[in-house]
Every structure is written in structure tokens, then in C-alpha cells.
C-alpha positions in Angstrom: -0.2 7.6 9.8 -2.4 4.4 9.9 -3.1 3.0 6.5 -5.1 -0.2 5.6 -4.4 -3.0 3.3 -5.9 -2.8 -0.1 -6.7 -5.5 -2.7 -8.2 -5.3 -6.2 -8.1 -6.7 -9.7 -9.7 -10.1 -9.1 -11.8 -11.9 -11.7 -15.2 -13.6 -10.5 -14.4 -16.4 -8.1 -10.8 -15.4 -7.4 -11.2 -13.2 -4.3 -10.0 -16.0 -2.0 -6.8 -16.7 -4.0 -3.9 -14.6 -2.5 -1.9 -15.1 -5.8 -4.4 -13.2 -7.8 -5.1 -9.4 -7.8 -3.1 -6.4 -6.9 -2.3 -5.2 -3.2 -1.2 -2.3 -1.5 -1.9 0.4 1.1 -4.9 2.7 1.1 -4.1 6.2 2.4 -6.9 8.5 3.9 -7.6 11.8 1.9 -6.3 13.8 4.9 -3.0 12.0 5.2 -2.5 12.0 1.5 -3.1 15.8 1.3 -0.8 16.3 4.2 2.1 14.0 3.8 2.3 13.5 0.1 3.3 16.0 -2.7 1.8 16.3 -6.1 5.2 16.9 -7.6 6.6 13.5 -6.5 6.8 10.8 -9.3 7.1 8.2 -6.6 7.8 7.5 -3.0 10.5 5.2 -1.7 9.1 2.5 0.6 11.0 0.4 3.2 8.9 -2.6 4.5 9.5 -3.8 7.9 11.9 -6.9 7.8 12.9 -6.3 4.1 16.3 -5.2 3.1 15.5 -3.5 -0.3 13.6 -0.3 -0.6 11.6 0.3 -3.7 9.6 2.9 -5.6 5.9 3.2 -5.6 4.4 5.6 -8.3 2.1 8.3 -7.0 2.1 10.6 -9.8 -1.1 9.3 -11.3 -4.6 10.7 -11.5 -6.2 7.9 -9.4 -4.0 8.5 -6.4 -4.9 12.2 -6.3 -8.6 11.8 -7.2 -10.7 8.9 -5.8 -8.5 6.0 -5.2 -5.6 6.9 -2.8 -3.9 3.5 -3.0 -0.1 2.7 -3.0 0.1 -0.4 -5.1 3.2 -2.5 -5.7 3.9 -6.2 -6.2 6.5 -6.0 -3.3 3.7 -5.2 -1.0 1.7 -8.3 -2.2 4.8 -10.3 -1.6 5.3 -8.9 2.0 1.7 -9.5 2.9 2.2 -13.1 1.7 5.3 -13.5 3.7 3.4 -12.1 6.8 0.7 -14.4 6.1 -2.0 -11.9 6.3 -3.6 -12.6 3.0 -6.3 -13.4 2.2 -8.0 -11.3 4.9 -11.6 -11.3 5.8 -13.9 -9.0 3.9 -14.1 -5.5 5.4 -11.3 -6.4 7.8 -8.1 -5.4 6.1 -4.9 -5.3 8.0 -3.7 -2.0 9.5 -0.2 -0.6 8.8 1.8 2.1 10.4 3.2 4.1 7.5 5.9 6.8 8.7 7.2 9.5 6.6 11.0 9.4 7.3 12.1 12.5 5.2 10.8 13.9 1.9 9.3 11.1 -0.2 10.8 8.2 1.9 8.5 6.1 4.0 8.7 3.0 6.0 5.8 0.6 6.8 5.2 -1.7 9.9 2.3 -4.1 10.5 0.2 -3.2 13.4 
């Protein structure tokens, strides 16, 4: 599935500062409903080029209602490492997010 970069949590005037705010991946409704399960507490995420997998919480109302974002500090660090933040407004990066097995996923920048 193709997901897009997500950012939020900025105070007024901070939107250009990549050290502020939260970052993650925005998943489409269709992909969320097809590839994620409500009984999962979290997914295990592997980021391209990184050695350590980590857990991203998905058992939260916001993920299953309106928001659909996978948010984690390690995603922010990955974006910083890849030098893709800050991105231009309405032009988030695209990421290939593959379901490996069960609740394990891997991500690769496109």
C-alpha cells in the first residue's frame, strides 16, 4: 500500500521547524480496513535502512475513526535522517508500506 507522510502538533509559527510536532504515516480508509485488524494493540514496523523494529500503537479510537495515522518518534527520526522534512504544504512524501505477516510491516520511501 502507498501511505503518505503525516505531521501535526505544531504551535503557531513552528510549522517550518522539523524538530517540533509529531510525524507518522497516513493510511487510507480502504487500506486500514483491509490490512489492519481492530484486535491488534500495535503493529511492528521496520523502516528501510534501520536495524531496529518498533511497535506503533493502533488500538486507539482515532486510528479507527477519523485520523488513520501511524505516529511514532522513530518515524520522525527516520524522516529527519532521510532529509525529507520539512516538506512543502500539501506535498507529503510517499511511502511503500508492506504487510509482511500478521501485524508486521516494513516501510520504504518512494
